[in-house]
C-alpha positions as CSV (number, residue, x, y, z in Angstrom):
1,X,-2.0,-3.5,1.3
2,X,-2.5,0.5,1.2
3,X,-5.8,1.3,1.3
4,X,-6.9,5.0,2.5
5,X,-10.8,5.1,1.1
6,X,-9.4,5.5,-2.5
7,X,-12.1,6.4,-5.0
8,X,-13.3,3.4,-7.5
9,X,-12.3,0.8,-4.9
10,X,-8.7,1.3,-5.6
11,X,-6.1,-1.0,-3.7
12,X,-2.3,-0.6,-3.5
13,X,0.4,-3.6,-2.5
14,X,4.1,-2.9,-1.8
15,X,5.4,0.7,-2.3
16,X,7.5,2.0,-5.1
17,X,9.7,3.7,-2.4
18,X,11.0,0.1,-0.8
19,X,11.5,-0.6,-4.2
20,X,13.9,2.2,-5.1
21,X,15.2,2.4,-2.1
22,X,15.7,-1.5,-0.6
23,X,15.6,-3.6,-4.0
24,X,11.9,-4.7,-2.2
25,X,10.5,-7.1,-5.3
26,X,9.2,-9.6,-2.3
27,X,5.5,-10.9,-3.2
28,X,3.0,-8.8,-1.9
29,X,-0.7,-10.6,-3.6
30,X,-1.4,-13.3,-5.4
31,X,-2.6,-12.6,-9.3
32,X,-5.2,-14.8,-8.7
33,X,-6.6,-13.3,-5.2
34,X,-6.5,-10.3,-7.2
35,X,-8.7,-11.3,-10.6
36,X,-11.1,-13.4,-8.3
37,X,-12.0,-9.9,-7.6
38,X,-13.4,-8.5,-11.1
39,X,-10.9,-5.9,-11.2
40,X,-11.1,-3.6,-14.6
41,X,-8.2,-1.8,-14.4
42,X,-4.6,-2.3,-12.7
43,X,-0.7,-1.8,-13.0
44,X,2.1,-3.1,-11.3
45,X,5.5,-5.2,-11.6
46,X,6.0,-9.1,-10.9
47,X,7.5,-10.5,-7.5
48,X,11.3,-10.7,-8.1
49,X,11.7,-7.9,-10.6
50,X,10.9,-10.4,-13.5
51,X,8.2,-8.1,-15.5
52,X,5.1,-5.7,-15.6
53,X,1.5,-6.2,-14.8
54,X,-1.4,-4.7,-16.6
55,X,-5.3,-4.9,-16.3
56,X,-7.4,-3.6,-18.6
57,X,-11.3,-4.6,-19.4
58,X,-10.7,-7.2,-16.8
59,X,-8.0,-8.9,-18.4
60,X,-4.3,-9.9,-17.2
61,X,-1.2,-9.1,-19.4
62,X,2.0,-9.8,-18.3
63,X,5.5,-9.4,-20.0
64,X,8.3,-10.7,-18.8
65,X,11.7,-9.0,-19.4
66,X,13.6,-12.5,-20.4
67,X,10.9,-12.9,-23.4
68,X,9.2,-15.6,-22.0
69,X,6.2,-16.6,-23.3
70,X,4.0,-18.4,-20.8
71,X,1.1,-20.6,-20.6
72,X,-1.9,-18.8,-20.5
73,X,-3.1,-20.0,-17.2
74,X,0.8,-19.4,-16.0
75,X,-0.1,-15.6,-15.3
76,X,-2.4,-15.9,-12.2
77,X,0.3,-18.2,-10.5
78,X,2.3,-15.1,-10.7
79,X,2.4,-12.8,-7.5
80,X,3.2,-9.0,-7.6
81,X,5.5,-6.7,-5.9
82,X,3.8,-3.7,-6.9
83,X,0.5,-2.9,-7.8
84,X,-2.2,-0.7,-8.0
85,X,-5.5,-1.9,-8.9
86,X,-9.4,-0.5,-9.0
87,X,-13.0,-1.2,-10.9
88,X,-14.9,1.1,-13.0
89,X,-18.3,0.2,-13.5
90,X,-18.5,2.9,-16.6
91,X,-16.0,4.8,-19.1
92,X,-16.5,8.4,-20.5
93,X,-14.6,8.7,-23.8
94,X,-13.2,12.0,-25.1
95,X,-11.4,12.6,-27.9
96,X,-7.7,14.6,-27.4
97,X,-7.9,17.4,-29.7
98,X,-4.3,18.7,-29.6
99,X,-0.9,16.8,-29.0
100,X,0.3,16.5,-25.5
101,X,3.6,17.0,-24.8
102,X,5.3,13.9,-22.2
103,X,5.7,16.8,-19.0
104,X,2.1,17.8,-19.9
105,X,0.4,14.6,-19.4
106,X,-0.3,14.7,-15.5
107,X,-1.5,18.5,-15.9
108,X,-3.8,17.4,-19.0
109,X,-5.5,14.2,-16.6
110,X,-6.0,16.5,-13.8
111,X,-8.1,19.3,-15.6
112,X,-9.5,16.8,-17.9
113,X,-11.0,15.3,-15.3
114,X,-11.9,18.1,-13.0
115,X,-13.8,19.2,-16.2
116,X,-15.6,15.9,-16.1
117,X,-16.3,16.4,-12.1
118,X,-13.8,14.1,-10.9
119,X,-11.7,15.4,-8.0
120,X,-7.7,15.8,-8.7
121,X,-7.3,15.2,-5.4
122,X,-8.3,11.9,-5.3
123,X,-7.5,8.5,-6.9
124,X,-8.7,8.0,-10.7
125,X,-8.3,5.5,-13.1
126,X,-7.6,6.2,-16.6
127,X,-6.6,4.7,-20.1
128,X,-6.0,6.1,-23.6
129,X,-6.2,5.1,-26.9
130,X,-4.2,5.8,-30.0
131,X,-1.0,7.2,-30.7
132,X,1.2,7.7,-27.8
133,X,3.9,10.1,-28.9
134,X,6.7,9.9,-28.1
135,X,7.5,7.3,-25.4
136,X,10.1,5.8,-23.4
137,X,9.5,2.3,-21.9
138,X,10.6,-0.9,-19.9
139,X,10.3,-4.1,-19.2
140,X,11.5,-5.3,-16.1
141,X,13.7,-8.4,-16.4
142,X,15.5,-9.0,-12.8
143,X,16.4,-7.1,-9.9
144,X,20.0,-5.1,-10.1
145,X,20.9,-6.7,-6.5
146,X,22.0,-3.2,-5.6
147,X,23.1,-0.6,-4.8
148,X,20.0,1.0,-4.4
149,X,19.3,5.1,-3.9
150,X,18.4,7.7,-5.5
151,X,19.0,8.1,-9.3
152,X,20.1,4.3,-9.3
153,X,17.9,1.9,-11.3
154,X,15.7,-0.7,-9.2
155,X,15.9,-3.2,-11.9
156,X,17.8,-4.0,-15.0
157,X,15.2,-3.7,-17.2
158,X,14.4,-4.2,-21.4
159,X,14.0,-0.4,-22.6
160,X,12.3,0.8,-25.7
161,X,12.0,4.4,-26.7
162,X,10.7,5.9,-29.8
163,X,8.6,9.0,-31.6
164,X,5.1,6.9,-31.8
165,X,4.0,3.9,-31.1
166,X,0.1,2.6,-31.2
167,X,-1.5,1.2,-28.8
168,X,-3.5,1.7,-24.7
169,X,-1.9,3.6,-22.2
170,X,-3.3,2.1,-19.3
171,X,-2.6,3.6,-15.1
172,X,-3.7,5.5,-12.5
173,X,-3.8,9.2,-11.2
174,X,-3.2,8.7,-7.3
175,X,-4.1,11.1,-4.4
176,X,-1.3,12.9,-3.1
177,X,-1.2,10.4,0.1
178,X,0.1,7.7,-2.6
179,X,2.5,9.4,-4.6
180,X,6.0,7.2,-3.8
181,X,3.5,3.9,-3.0
182,X,1.5,3.6,-6.0
183,X,4.0,6.0,-8.1
184,X,7.5,7.0,-8.1
185,X,8.0,9.4,-6.3
186,X,7.5,13.3,-7.4
187,X,5.0,12.0,-9.7
188,X,1.2,11.1,-9.7
189,X,0.6,9.0,-12.3
190,X,1.6,5.3,-12.8
191,X,0.8,4.2,-16.3
192,X,1.7,0.9,-18.7
193,X,1.6,0.3,-22.6
194,X,-0.3,-2.2,-24.0
195,X,-0.4,-3.4,-27.5
196,X,-3.5,-3.3,-29.7
197,X,-3.7,-6.8,-29.6
198,X,-3.8,-7.2,-25.7
199,X,-0.6,-9.6,-25.8
200,X,2.4,-7.3,-24.8
201,X,2.5,-4.3,-22.1
202,X,5.7,-2.5,-20.2
203,X,5.6,0.6,-18.2
204,X,6.0,3.9,-19.4
205,X,8.6,5.9,-18.0
206,X,7.7,8.8,-20.6
207,X,5.0,9.6,-22.8
208,X,2.7,11.5,-24.8
209,X,-0.5,11.5,-26.9
210,X,-1.0,12.5,-30.3
211,X,-4.2,14.6,-31.4
212,X,-7.2,12.1,-32.3
213,X,-6.4,9.7,-28.9
214,X,-9.2,8.8,-26.9
215,X,-9.0,9.3,-23.5
216,X,-11.0,7.0,-21.0
217,X,-11.9,8.3,-17.5
218,X,-14.6,6.9,-15.0
219,X,-18.2,8.2,-15.2
220,X,-19.4,9.4,-11.9
221,X,-22.5,7.6,-11.2
222,X,-24.9,9.6,-8.6
């Protein structure tokens, strides 16, 4: 576990850089243990590179790369190789006024958070609800078995892409010291898509927002 006095009780398990460089998909934490603490929000990957994990509104959602439909109680028996998880007691909601391109998402999140008194040099959780556009996303199916390293895939994945899709983007914007741990190297966000019915999720590799979407950020309490 990697914790450095992160806001909103954020805890991280595993390290992206170790997955990318070493194929480290070993179990780092049991999901039953995590969910027993009552988190509101989280994103991560299953141990053994078999799927994606998202927590939204306190609900655990898992999608498997092989398309398996597990028993509703089965997710709690799983473990995470990567996970960033925290708790937001109350959200504030803002309407996205203009389209936000994928290359502008991180700057948009930082600027909007800053305008609401959230320090973008610290980690914070977020959600966006509406039309995600455009998007590229994937679900892990299995480890590649190597070789690993820069420019090489860390897992066999099932990828989908398109001009737009409805649903939620759930994620974490991290402090600089968590780049490469909770996120890919050089990125400040780790984001997942969740279907409107809450039954499917995927890791968002690239995504933007259409005007009219609602952005949820933590409401600060003093």
